[in-house]
C-alpha positions as a Markdown table, in Angstrom:
| # | Residue | x | y | z |
|---|---|---|---|---|
| 1 | Unk | -30.9 | -35.9 | 6.4 |
| 2 | Unk | -28.4 | -34.0 | 4.4 |
| 3 | Unk | -31.5 | -34.5 | 1.0 |
| 4 | Unk | -29.7 | -36.9 | -0.9 |
| 5 | Unk | -31.8 | -40.5 | -1.2 |
| 6 | Unk | -30.7 | -43.0 | 0.5 |
| 7 | Unk | -30.9 | -46.5 | -1.1 |
| 8 | Unk | -27.8 | -47.1 | -3.0 |
| 9 | Unk | -30.3 | -48.7 | -5.7 |
| 10 | Unk | -31.1 | -45.1 | -6.7 |
| 11 | Unk | -27.9 | -44.5 | -7.3 |
| 12 | Unk | -28.5 | -45.7 | -10.5 |
| 13 | Unk | -30.8 | -42.9 | -11.6 |
| 14 | Unk | -28.2 | -40.3 | -11.0 |
| 15 | Unk | -26.3 | -38.5 | -13.4 |
| 16 | Unk | -22.4 | -39.8 | -14.0 |
| 17 | Unk | -21.0 | -37.2 | -16.4 |
| 18 | Unk | -20.0 | -33.7 | -15.8 |
| 19 | Unk | -20.1 | -31.7 | -19.1 |
| 20 | Unk | -17.3 | -29.9 | -20.6 |
| 21 | Unk | -17.4 | -26.2 | -19.7 |
| 22 | Unk | -18.6 | -27.5 | -15.5 |
| 23 | Unk | -16.7 | -24.8 | -13.3 |
| 24 | Unk | -14.7 | -26.3 | -10.6 |
| 25 | Unk | -13.8 | -23.5 | -7.6 |
| 26 | Unk | -11.1 | -24.7 | -5.6 |
| 27 | Unk | -8.5 | -23.2 | -3.1 |
| 28 | Unk | -4.9 | -23.5 | -3.4 |
| 29 | Unk | -3.1 | -25.9 | -0.8 |
| 30 | Unk | -0.1 | -25.2 | -2.0 |
| 31 | Unk | 2.1 | -21.5 | -2.6 |
| 32 | Unk | 2.8 | -20.6 | -5.6 |
| 33 | Unk | 4.7 | -17.7 | -6.8 |
| 34 | Unk | 7.3 | -17.0 | -9.9 |
| 35 | Unk | 10.1 | -16.0 | -7.2 |
| 36 | Unk | 9.8 | -18.9 | -5.2 |
| 37 | Unk | 8.2 | -21.8 | -6.9 |
| 38 | Unk | 10.1 | -24.1 | -9.6 |
| 39 | Unk | 9.1 | -25.9 | -12.6 |
| 40 | Unk | 7.1 | -29.6 | -12.1 |
| 41 | Unk | 6.5 | -28.6 | -8.9 |
| 42 | Unk | 3.5 | -30.4 | -7.3 |
| 43 | Unk | 0.4 | -28.1 | -6.8 |
| 44 | Unk | -2.9 | -29.2 | -4.9 |
| 45 | Unk | -6.0 | -27.4 | -4.0 |
| 46 | Unk | -9.3 | -29.0 | -3.2 |
| 47 | Unk | -13.1 | -27.8 | -4.3 |
| 48 | Unk | -14.6 | -25.5 | -2.0 |
| 49 | Unk | -18.3 | -25.5 | -3.9 |
| 50 | Unk | -20.1 | -28.8 | -4.6 |
| 51 | Unk | -20.8 | -29.3 | -8.0 |
| 52 | Unk | -24.7 | -30.3 | -8.1 |
| 53 | Unk | -26.8 | -31.8 | -10.8 |
| 54 | Unk | -30.3 | -31.4 | -9.7 |
| 55 | Unk | -30.8 | -33.3 | -6.2 |
| 56 | Unk | -27.1 | -34.8 | -6.4 |
| 57 | Unk | -23.6 | -33.8 | -5.7 |
| 58 | Unk | -21.4 | -35.0 | -8.4 |
| 59 | Unk | -18.2 | -33.3 | -6.8 |
| 60 | Unk | -18.2 | -32.7 | -3.2 |
| 61 | Unk | -16.6 | -30.1 | -0.6 |
| 62 | Unk | -13.0 | -31.3 | 0.0 |
| 63 | Unk | -12.5 | -33.2 | -3.1 |
| 64 | Unk | -8.4 | -32.6 | -4.2 |
| 65 | Unk | -7.2 | -31.4 | -7.8 |
| 66 | Unk | -3.9 | -32.1 | -8.6 |
| 67 | Unk | -1.2 | -30.3 | -10.9 |
| 68 | Unk | 2.3 | -29.1 | -11.7 |
| 69 | Unk | 3.6 | -26.0 | -12.8 |
| 70 | Unk | 4.8 | -26.3 | -16.0 |
| 71 | Unk | 5.2 | -22.4 | -17.1 |
| 72 | Unk | 7.5 | -20.4 | -14.7 |
| 73 | Unk | 8.7 | -16.8 | -16.4 |
| 74 | Unk | 9.7 | -13.8 | -13.5 |
| 75 | Unk | 9.5 | -10.5 | -14.6 |
| 76 | Unk | 13.2 | -9.7 | -16.4 |
| 77 | Unk | 12.6 | -5.9 | -17.1 |
| 78 | Unk | 9.8 | -3.4 | -15.8 |
| 79 | Unk | 8.0 | -3.9 | -19.3 |
| 80 | Unk | 7.7 | -7.3 | -18.9 |
| 81 | Unk | 5.2 | -10.1 | -17.6 |
| 82 | Unk | 5.6 | -12.4 | -15.0 |
| 83 | Unk | 4.3 | -15.5 | -16.1 |
| 84 | Unk | 2.8 | -18.6 | -14.6 |
| 85 | Unk | 1.0 | -21.7 | -15.7 |
| 86 | Unk | -0.6 | -24.7 | -13.5 |
| 87 | Unk | -1.5 | -28.0 | -15.0 |
| 88 | Unk | -4.4 | -29.1 | -13.1 |
| 89 | Unk | -4.7 | -33.1 | -14.3 |
| 90 | Unk | -6.8 | -35.3 | -11.0 |
| 91 | Unk | -9.5 | -35.2 | -9.2 |
| 92 | Unk | -9.6 | -37.3 | -5.8 |
| 93 | Unk | -13.3 | -37.5 | -4.5 |
| 94 | Unk | -13.3 | -38.7 | -1.0 |
| 95 | Unk | -14.2 | -42.6 | -1.2 |
| 96 | Unk | -13.7 | -42.4 | -5.2 |
| 97 | Unk | -10.7 | -43.3 | -7.2 |
| 98 | Unk | -8.8 | -40.8 | -8.6 |
| 99 | Unk | -9.9 | -39.8 | -11.8 |
| 100 | Unk | -7.6 | -38.0 | -14.7 |
| 101 | Unk | -8.9 | -34.4 | -15.3 |
| 102 | Unk | -8.5 | -32.1 | -18.3 |
| 103 | Unk | -9.6 | -28.7 | -17.3 |
| 104 | Unk | -7.6 | -25.0 | -17.5 |
| 105 | Unk | -7.8 | -22.3 | -15.1 |
| 106 | Unk | -10.3 | -19.3 | -16.0 |
| 107 | Unk | -9.9 | -16.9 | -13.2 |
| 108 | Unk | -7.8 | -15.9 | -9.9 |
| 109 | Unk | -10.3 | -14.2 | -7.8 |
| 110 | Unk | -9.8 | -10.9 | -6.5 |
| 111 | Unk | -5.8 | -11.5 | -8.3 |
| 112 | Unk | -4.6 | -7.9 | -9.7 |
| 113 | Unk | -3.0 | -10.7 | -12.3 |
| 114 | Unk | -5.2 | -11.7 | -15.7 |
| 115 | Unk | -5.7 | -15.2 | -16.8 |
| 116 | Unk | -4.7 | -15.4 | -20.2 |
| 117 | Unk | -7.3 | -17.9 | -22.7 |
| 118 | Unk | -5.5 | -21.4 | -22.5 |
| 119 | Unk | -4.9 | -20.5 | -18.5 |
| 120 | Unk | -1.6 | -18.7 | -18.3 |
| 121 | Unk | -1.7 | -15.9 | -15.4 |
| 122 | Unk | 0.0 | -13.1 | -16.5 |
| 123 | Unk | 1.5 | -10.9 | -14.2 |
| 124 | Unk | 1.3 | -6.6 | -13.9 |
| 125 | Unk | 3.5 | -4.2 | -15.0 |
| 126 | Unk | 4.6 | -1.1 | -12.5 |
| 127 | Unk | 2.9 | 1.2 | -14.7 |
| 128 | Unk | 0.0 | -0.4 | -14.1 |
| 129 | Unk | -0.8 | 0.3 | -10.6 |
| 130 | Unk | -3.3 | 2.6 | -10.1 |
| 131 | Unk | -1.8 | 5.4 | -7.9 |
| 132 | Unk | -3.2 | 8.1 | -9.6 |
| 133 | Unk | -6.8 | 7.3 | -8.8 |
| 134 | Unk | -6.4 | 7.0 | -5.2 |
| 135 | Unk | -8.2 | 10.7 | -4.5 |
| 136 | Unk | -12.0 | 10.1 | -5.2 |
| 137 | Unk | -11.8 | 6.9 | -3.6 |
| 138 | Unk | -10.4 | 8.1 | -0.5 |
| 139 | Unk | -13.5 | 10.4 | -0.2 |
| 140 | Unk | -15.8 | 7.8 | 0.5 |
| 141 | Unk | -14.6 | 8.2 | 4.0 |
| 142 | Unk | -15.4 | 12.0 | 4.4 |
| 143 | Unk | -12.7 | 13.6 | 7.2 |
| 144 | Unk | -10.9 | 10.4 | 7.2 |
| 145 | Unk | -10.3 | 10.1 | 3.6 |
| 146 | Unk | -8.9 | 13.4 | 3.9 |
| 147 | Unk | -6.3 | 12.1 | 6.5 |
| 148 | Unk | -5.4 | 9.0 | 4.5 |
| 149 | Unk | -5.3 | 11.3 | 1.4 |
| 150 | Unk | -2.0 | 13.6 | 3.1 |
| 151 | Unk | -0.6 | 9.9 | 4.4 |
| 152 | Unk | -0.7 | 9.1 | 0.5 |
| 153 | Unk | 2.2 | 11.3 | -0.5 |
| 154 | Unk | 4.4 | 9.6 | 1.3 |
| 155 | Unk | 6.6 | 6.8 | -0.6 |
| 156 | Unk | 5.7 | 3.4 | -0.1 |
| 157 | Unk | 9.0 | 1.8 | -1.5 |
| 158 | Unk | 9.7 | -0.2 | -4.4 |
| 159 | Unk | 6.3 | -1.8 | -6.2 |
| 160 | Unk | 6.6 | -5.8 | -6.2 |
| 161 | Unk | 5.1 | -7.1 | -9.8 |
| 162 | Unk | 5.8 | -11.0 | -9.4 |
| 163 | Unk | 3.1 | -13.8 | -9.3 |
| 164 | Unk | 2.7 | -14.7 | -5.8 |
| 165 | Unk | -0.6 | -16.2 | -4.7 |
| 166 | Unk | -0.4 | -18.2 | -1.2 |
| 167 | Unk | -2.2 | -20.9 | 0.4 |
| 168 | Unk | -5.6 | -20.0 | 0.2 |
| 169 | Unk | -6.3 | -18.2 | -3.1 |
| 170 | Unk | -9.5 | -19.2 | -4.9 |
| 171 | Unk | -9.1 | -20.1 | -8.2 |
| 172 | Unk | -11.6 | -21.3 | -11.2 |
| 173 | Unk | -11.0 | -23.9 | -13.0 |
| 174 | Unk | -13.0 | -24.9 | -16.1 |
| 175 | Unk | -13.5 | -28.0 | -17.6 |
| 176 | Unk | -12.0 | -28.8 | -21.1 |
| 177 | Unk | -13.5 | -32.7 | -21.5 |
| 178 | Unk | -16.3 | -34.2 | -20.4 |
| 179 | Unk | -15.6 | -35.9 | -16.6 |
| 180 | Unk | -17.0 | -39.4 | -15.5 |
| 181 | Unk | -18.2 | -39.5 | -11.9 |
| 182 | Unk | -18.6 | -43.0 | -10.6 |
| 183 | Unk | -21.5 | -42.2 | -7.8 |
| 184 | Unk | -23.2 | -39.2 | -6.4 |
| 185 | Unk | -21.4 | -38.0 | -2.8 |
| 186 | Unk | -23.5 | -36.5 | 0.5 |
| 187 | Unk | -24.3 | -33.2 | 0.5 |
| 188 | Unk | -22.5 | -30.8 | 3.1 |
| 189 | Unk | -25.5 | -29.4 | 4.6 |
| 190 | Unk | -29.2 | -29.6 | 4.2 |
| 191 | Unk | -30.7 | -28.6 | 1.1 |
| 192 | Unk | -33.6 | -26.9 | 2.7 |
| 193 | Unk | -34.6 | -25.4 | 5.9 |
| 194 | Unk | -36.7 | -26.4 | 8.8 |
| 195 | Unk | -40.4 | -25.0 | 8.5 |
| 196 | Unk | -40.7 | -23.2 | 11.5 |
| 197 | Unk | -37.1 | -21.8 | 10.7 |
| 198 | Unk | -38.7 | -20.6 | 7.0 |
| 199 | Unk | -41.7 | -19.0 | 9.0 |
| 200 | Unk | -39.4 | -17.0 | 11.2 |
| 201 | Unk | -37.7 | -15.9 | 8.4 |
| 202 | Unk | -40.6 | -14.7 | 6.2 |
| 203 | Unk | -42.0 | -12.7 | 9.2 |
| 204 | Unk | -39.0 | -10.8 | 9.3 |
| 205 | Unk | -38.7 | -10.5 | 5.9 |
| 206 | Unk | -42.8 | -9.0 | 5.9 |
| 207 | Unk | -41.3 | -6.1 | 7.8 |
| 208 | Unk | -37.6 | -5.8 | 7.3 |
| 209 | Unk | -36.2 | -3.1 | 4.3 |
| 210 | Unk | -35.4 | -4.6 | 0.6 |
| 211 | Unk | -32.3 | -2.1 | 0.5 |
| 212 | Unk | -29.6 | -0.9 | 2.9 |
| 213 | Unk | -29.5 | 3.0 | 2.3 |
| 214 | Unk | -26.5 | 5.7 | 2.8 |
| 215 | Unk | -26.4 | 8.1 | 6.0 |
| 216 | Unk | -28.0 | 10.4 | 3.6 |
| 217 | Unk | -30.7 | 8.4 | 2.9 |
| 218 | Unk | -29.5 | 7.3 | -0.8 |
| 219 | Unk | -31.0 | 3.5 | -1.5 |
| 220 | Unk | -28.1 | 1.4 | -1.8 |
| 221 | Unk | -27.8 | -2.1 | -2.0 |
| 222 | Unk | -30.6 | -5.4 | -1.9 |
| 223 | Unk | -30.7 | -7.4 | 1.0 |
| 224 | Unk | -30.1 | -10.7 | -0.3 |
| 225 | Unk | -28.8 | -12.9 | 2.4 |
| 226 | Unk | -29.8 | -14.1 | 5.8 |
| 227 | Unk | -27.8 | -15.7 | 8.4 |
| 228 | Unk | -29.1 | -17.2 | 11.5 |
| 229 | Unk | -26.5 | -18.1 | 14.6 |
| 230 | Unk | -24.9 | -16.4 | 17.2 |
| 231 | Unk | -22.6 | -13.6 | 16.3 |
| 232 | Unk | -19.8 | -15.3 | 18.0 |
| 233 | Unk | -20.6 | -18.3 | 15.1 |
| 234 | Unk | -20.5 | -15.7 | 12.5 |
| 235 | Unk | -17.1 | -14.4 | 13.4 |
| 236 | Unk | -15.8 | -17.7 | 13.8 |
| 237 | Unk | -17.5 | -19.1 | 10.5 |
| 238 | Unk | -16.6 | -16.0 | 8.2 |
| 239 | Unk | -12.9 | -16.3 | 10.1 |
| 240 | Unk | -12.7 | -20.1 | 8.8 |
| 241 | Unk | -14.0 | -18.9 | 5.1 |
| 242 | Unk | -11.0 | -17.3 | 5.0 |
| 243 | Unk | -12.8 | -13.7 | 5.6 |
| 244 | Unk | -11.5 | -10.8 | 7.6 |
| 245 | Unk | -13.9 | -8.5 | 9.8 |
| 246 | Unk | -13.4 | -4.8 | 8.2 |
| 247 | Unk | -11.6 | -2.8 | 10.6 |
| 248 | Unk | -13.2 | 0.5 | 12.2 |
| 249 | Unk | -11.8 | 3.7 | 10.8 |
| 250 | Unk | -8.4 | 4.4 | 12.6 |
| 251 | Unk | -4.8 | 5.8 | 11.9 |
| 252 | Unk | -3.7 | 2.6 | 11.4 |
| 253 | Unk | -6.5 | 1.2 | 8.7 |
| 254 | Unk | -6.2 | 4.9 | 7.6 |
| 255 | Unk | -2.4 | 4.1 | 6.5 |
| 256 | Unk | -3.0 | 0.2 | 5.7 |
| 257 | Unk | -5.9 | 1.2 | 2.8 |
| 258 | Unk | -3.6 | 4.3 | 1.6 |
| 259 | Unk | -0.7 | 2.1 | 1.7 |
| 260 | Unk | -2.6 | -1.3 | 0.1 |
| 261 | Unk | -4.0 | 1.6 | -2.8 |
| 262 | Unk | -1.0 | 3.6 | -3.7 |
| 263 | Unk | 0.4 | -0.3 | -3.9 |
| 264 | Unk | -2.0 | -2.2 | -5.4 |
| 265 | Unk | -1.9 | -4.8 | -3.4 |
| 266 | Unk | -4.3 | -6.1 | -0.7 |
| 267 | Unk | -5.6 | -5.5 | 2.9 |
| 268 | Unk | -7.7 | -7.4 | 4.1 |
| 269 | Unk | -8.8 | -5.4 | 7.0 |
| 270 | Unk | -9.7 | -3.0 | 5.0 |
| 271 | Unk | -12.5 | -0.7 | 6.3 |
| 272 | Unk | -15.4 | -0.3 | 4.6 |
| 273 | Unk | -18.4 | 2.8 | 4.7 |
| 274 | Unk | -21.2 | 2.7 | 6.6 |
| 275 | Unk | -24.9 | 1.9 | 5.4 |
| 276 | Unk | -27.8 | 1.7 | 7.1 |
| 277 | Unk | -30.7 | -0.5 | 8.2 |
| 278 | Unk | -33.1 | 0.1 | 10.4 |
| 279 | Unk | -31.5 | 3.0 | 10.7 |
| 280 | Unk | -28.3 | 2.4 | 12.2 |
| 281 | Unk | -25.0 | 1.3 | 10.6 |
| 282 | Unk | -23.8 | -2.6 | 9.8 |
| 283 | Unk | -23.5 | -4.5 | 13.2 |
| 284 | Unk | -20.8 | -6.8 | 10.8 |
| 285 | Unk | -18.6 | -6.4 | 8.2 |
| 286 | Unk | -16.6 | -8.5 | 6.3 |
| 287 | Unk | -14.1 | -8.9 | 3.4 |
| 288 | Unk | -12.6 | -11.1 | 1.2 |
| 289 | Unk | -9.0 | -9.7 | -0.5 |
| 290 | Unk | -6.2 | -11.0 | -2.1 |
| 291 | Unk | -3.6 | -8.7 | -3.6 |
| 292 | Unk | -5.1 | -5.7 | -5.0 |
| 293 | Unk | -7.3 | -3.0 | -3.2 |
| 294 | Unk | -9.7 | -2.9 | -5.8 |
| 295 | Unk | -11.4 | -6.0 | -5.9 |
| 296 | Unk | -13.1 | -7.9 | -3.0 |
| 297 | Unk | -15.9 | -9.6 | -1.9 |
| 298 | Unk | -17.6 | -7.9 | 0.9 |
| 299 | Unk | -21.0 | -7.8 | 2.9 |
| 300 | Unk | -22.5 | -6.2 | 6.1 |
| 301 | Unk | -24.6 | -7.7 | 8.6 |
| 302 | Unk | -27.5 | -6.1 | 10.6 |
| 303 | Unk | -29.3 | -8.0 | 13.5 |
| 304 | Unk | -33.2 | -8.0 | 13.5 |
| 305 | Unk | -35.4 | -7.5 | 16.0 |
| 306 | Unk | -36.8 | -11.1 | 15.8 |
| 307 | Unk | -35.3 | -14.2 | 16.6 |
| 308 | Unk | -36.5 | -17.9 | 15.8 |
| 309 | Unk | -38.3 | -19.9 | 18.1 |
| 310 | Unk | -35.7 | -21.2 | 19.9 |
| 311 | Unk | -34.3 | -17.4 | 20.4 |
| 312 | Unk | -31.3 | -18.1 | 17.7 |
| 313 | Unk | -30.7 | -14.2 | 16.2 |
| 314 | Unk | -31.6 | -13.6 | 12.7 |
| 315 | Unk | -29.0 | -11.6 | 10.6 |
| 316 | Unk | -29.7 | -9.5 | 7.9 |
| 317 | Unk | -27.6 | -9.4 | 4.8 |
| 318 | Unk | -26.0 | -7.4 | 1.6 |
| 319 | Unk | -23.0 | -8.8 | -0.4 |
| 320 | Unk | -21.2 | -7.3 | -3.3 |
| 321 | Unk | -18.2 | -7.8 | -5.6 |
| 322 | Unk | -16.1 | -5.0 | -6.0 |
| 323 | Unk | -14.1 | -6.1 | -9.4 |
| 324 | Unk | -12.2 | -2.4 | -10.2 |
| 325 | Unk | -12.7 | 1.2 | -10.3 |
| 326 | Unk | -16.3 | 3.2 | -10.9 |
| 327 | Unk | -15.2 | 6.6 | -12.7 |
| 328 | Unk | -18.7 | 8.9 | -13.8 |
| 329 | Unk | -19.1 | 12.5 | -12.7 |
| 330 | Unk | -18.9 | 13.5 | -9.8 |
| 331 | Unk | -17.9 | 10.2 | -8.3 |
| 332 | Unk | -15.1 | 8.2 | -8.1 |
| 333 | Unk | -15.9 | 4.3 | -5.8 |
| 334 | Unk | -15.5 | 0.6 | -6.5 |
| 335 | Unk | -17.4 | -0.8 | -9.5 |
| 336 | Unk | -19.4 | -3.9 | -8.2 |
| 337 | Unk | -20.1 | -7.2 | -10.6 |
| 338 | Unk | -23.3 | -6.2 | -11.6 |
| 339 | Unk | -25.0 | -10.1 | -10.6 |
| 340 | Unk | -25.5 | -9.6 | -7.0 |
| 341 | Unk | -26.7 | -13.8 | -7.2 |
| 342 | Unk | -23.3 | -14.3 | -8.1 |
| 343 | Unk | -21.9 | -13.2 | -5.1 |
| 344 | Unk | -24.4 | -14.8 | -3.0 |
| 345 | Unk | -23.4 | -17.8 | -4.5 |
| 346 | Unk | -19.7 | -17.3 | -3.4 |
| 347 | Unk | -20.8 | -16.0 | 0.3 |
| 348 | Unk | -23.1 | -19.3 | 0.8 |
| 349 | Unk | -20.4 | -21.7 | -0.7 |
| 350 | Unk | -17.8 | -20.0 | 1.5 |
| 351 | Unk | -19.7 | -20.9 | 4.4 |
| 352 | Unk | -21.0 | -23.7 | 3.7 |
| 353 | Unk | -17.0 | -25.1 | 3.2 |
| 354 | Unk | -15.9 | -24.2 | 6.6 |
| 355 | Unk | -18.5 | -27.4 | 8.0 |
| 356 | Unk | -20.5 | -25.4 | 10.1 |
| 357 | Unk | -23.7 | -24.4 | 8.3 |
| 358 | Unk | -26.5 | -26.8 | 9.3 |
| 359 | Unk | -28.7 | -25.9 | 6.1 |
| 360 | Unk | -29.0 | -23.3 | 3.3 |
| 361 | Unk | -31.8 | -22.7 | 0.8 |
| 362 | Unk | -32.9 | -20.0 | -1.1 |
| 363 | Unk | -36.2 | -17.8 | -0.2 |
| 364 | Unk | -38.7 | -15.1 | -2.1 |
| 365 | Unk | -39.4 | -12.3 | -0.1 |
| 366 | Unk | -42.6 | -10.2 | -0.9 |
| 367 | Unk | -42.7 | -8.0 | -3.6 |
| 368 | Unk | -38.9 | -8.9 | -5.2 |
| 369 | Unk | -36.4 | -6.5 | -6.6 |
| 370 | Unk | -34.8 | -7.3 | -9.6 |
| 371 | Unk | -32.9 | -4.7 | -10.8 |
| 372 | Unk | -31.8 | -1.0 | -9.8 |
| 373 | Unk | -28.9 | 1.4 | -8.4 |
| 374 | Unk | -26.4 | 1.2 | -5.6 |
| 375 | Unk | -25.8 | 4.7 | -3.8 |
| 376 | Unk | -23.4 | 5.7 | -5.8 |
| 377 | Unk | -24.9 | 4.7 | -8.7 |
| 378 | Unk | -23.9 | 1.5 | -9.8 |
| 379 | Unk | -26.1 | -1.0 | -11.9 |
| 380 | Unk | -27.2 | -4.5 | -10.4 |
| 381 | Unk | -29.7 | -7.2 | -11.1 |
| 382 | Unk | -30.7 | -10.1 | -9.1 |
| 383 | Unk | -33.3 | -12.8 | -9.7 |
| 384 | Unk | -35.1 | -11.4 | -6.2 |
| 385 | Unk | -34.0 | -14.3 | -3.7 |
| 386 | Unk | -32.0 | -14.1 | -0.6 |
| 387 | Unk | -30.3 | -16.9 | 0.5 |
| 388 | Unk | -30.9 | -18.5 | 4.5 |
| 389 | Unk | -27.7 | -19.8 | 6.2 |
| 390 | Unk | -28.2 | -21.9 | 9.1 |
| 391 | Unk | -25.2 | -22.1 | 11.3 |
| 392 | Unk | -25.3 | -25.4 | 13.0 |
| 393 | Unk | -26.5 | -25.3 | 16.8 |
| 394 | Unk | -23.6 | -26.0 | 19.6 |
| 395 | Unk | -23.3 | -29.0 | 20.8 |
| 396 | Unk | -22.6 | -29.3 | 24.6 |
């Protein structure tokens, strides 16, 4: 059961209009660039997060949006911003007729570029690359950071300020006018986990720490994810979702980190600082970056000592979204989005879009947290719920 009422007659009770202001989370299928694309070029993307109203899915994962490039202006000199505007005009929901779409772009996730109010993407200037702020971030890696600082004194070449978004870039569109939908669609995964699994999750949460901590025992990020499945399933699902496993600290990863920081570009395998749960550092870490080191989705997972009744592993995770630099006395670190629930939803949506998830459900643990500070002093807030992501059981 996927959770949608079966009889078609019940669909008459389903909502059919998406209000103006509704967000569509899409992923580019067509790469776009101010150096290689051209005006009026067709651009396609697909929906990667269900648009729901109550129990109903009105825009399912996999729906396609189509548009054209309406503005393409390369940077003509170092003081000029490159600019790019994509006009998305059509939505195709599987098994539905094409629908006209009136929407504008509001965000390119984890991009160094800025999206202007009317949807134009504005590129960066070379003078705005944050090379001078690197030293404090490198200190997060301890002695390895000192080696990285030495490497940072090298010259990495001319900075590229063109706008270049590959296929797989995540974007957010907002409806400018209401959108009519013929009928609801089936959800991609079940909306509730089975009672035996819910009981196993609560047993884990009853004794699990509420937050991870730094090596110095400073309280860190709150636990906001529960993943049920094997390590192999988790690795495959995150890879399919476009996330990368974080590299271990070594010379190669240090060099990649310094290069990304010096030139303000992405490095999807960048190492993460270690945080601890159950007295040990994370077992797995994943991140999703685009074209700047300062912004990334990332999470850490720890395997718990308990399993489900049928022997499946249960993992606890903490997901946060780096959105820039946090500079205050004694600390230079990544700044995080204080709304942890938004990052929790991002992880769940990306995994669901892979087709490898059986069910997702929000659950509450005893004495839930609502707000606090990370180990580096950044503020966070949450509704206190954890998202349970149950991976599909492999079929023989």
